C-alpha positions in Angstrom: -27.6 31.3 -6.1 -28.8 28.6 -6.0 -28.8 25.9 -8.2 -31.3 24.3 -10.3 -32.2 21.0 -9.2 -31.6 19.0 -12.5 -28.0 20.5 -12.9 -26.4 17.5 -14.9 -22.7 18.9 -12.9 -24.7 18.1 -9.3 -25.5 14.7 -10.2 -21.9 14.1 -11.8 -20.5 15.5 -8.5 -22.7 13.1 -6.3 -21.1 10.2 -8.6 -17.9 11.0 -8.3 -18.0 11.0 -4.7 -19.8 8.0 -4.5 -17.2 6.5 -6.7 -14.6 7.9 -4.5 -15.5 6.5 -1.4 -16.0 2.8 -3.3 -12.1 3.0 -4.4 -11.1 4.5 -1.0 -12.8 0.8 0.4 -11.2 -0.9 -2.0 -7.8 0.2 -1.5 -8.4 -0.2 2.3 -9.5 -3.8 1.3 -6.0 -4.1 -0.5 -4.1 -2.9 2.0 -5.6 -5.6 4.4 -5.1 -8.6 2.3 -1.4 -7.3 1.9 -0.6 -7.2 5.2 -2.7 -10.7 5.2 -0.3 -12.5 2.0 2.8 -10.6 4.1 2.2 -12.1 7.5 1.5 -15.7 5.7 4.6 -15.8 3.3 7.0 -14.3 6.5 5.9 -16.7 8.9 5.7 -20.2 6.2 9.7 -18.9 5.6 10.4 -18.9 9.7 8.5 -22.0 10.1 10.5 -23.6 7.0 14.2 -22.8 8.4 12.9 -24.3 12.1 11.9 -27.2 10.4 15.7 -27.4 8.6 17.4 -26.8 11.5 15.4 -29.4 13.8 16.1 -32.2 11.2 20.0 -31.4 11.0 19.8 -31.5 14.5 18.2 -34.9 14.7 20.5 -36.0 12.3 23.8 -35.3 13.8 23.5 -33.7 17.6 25.7 -31.1 18.2 26.5 -27.7 20.1 26.5 -26.5 17.1 22.9 -27.7 15.4 21.7 -27.3 18.3 22.6 -23.6 18.5 21.5 -23.3 15.1 18.0 -24.8 15.9 17.6 -22.0 19.0 18.6 -19.4 17.1 16.1 -20.3 14.1 13.5 -20.6 16.6 14.6 -16.8 18.0 14.2 -15.5 14.2 10.8 -16.7 13.9 9.3 -15.6 16.8 11.4 -12.2 15.8 9.6 -12.7 12.1 6.1 -13.1 14.2 6.4 -10.3 16.4 7.3 -8.2 13.6 4.8 -8.6 11.2 1.8 -9.6 12.8 0.6 -6.1 13.4 0.6 -3.5 11.2 1.7 0.0 12.3 -1.3 2.2 13.4 -2.2 5.6 11.2 -1.9 7.6 14.1 1.6 6.8 14.5 2.5 7.2 11.1 0.4 10.1 10.1 1.6 12.6 12.6 
């Protein structure tokens, strides 16, 4: 049985398909923006920690403050490597 061309159900299904594609596109945009927001937040946090311990080191150069500053730098590098690239879809959906 072929459907008549003026069937309102066909037009409604086409509109729903177009809206589903739009919703999917918007969801991907929101996800990308969330990754960017998270990356910027984590980087700002890490750089703030480095600045705090650098100030402590400049005020009082002791082995403890040097160690804290170096560990803060190491922590920021770990943050950058963990947040800078989102997981790939192939690895999460298998």
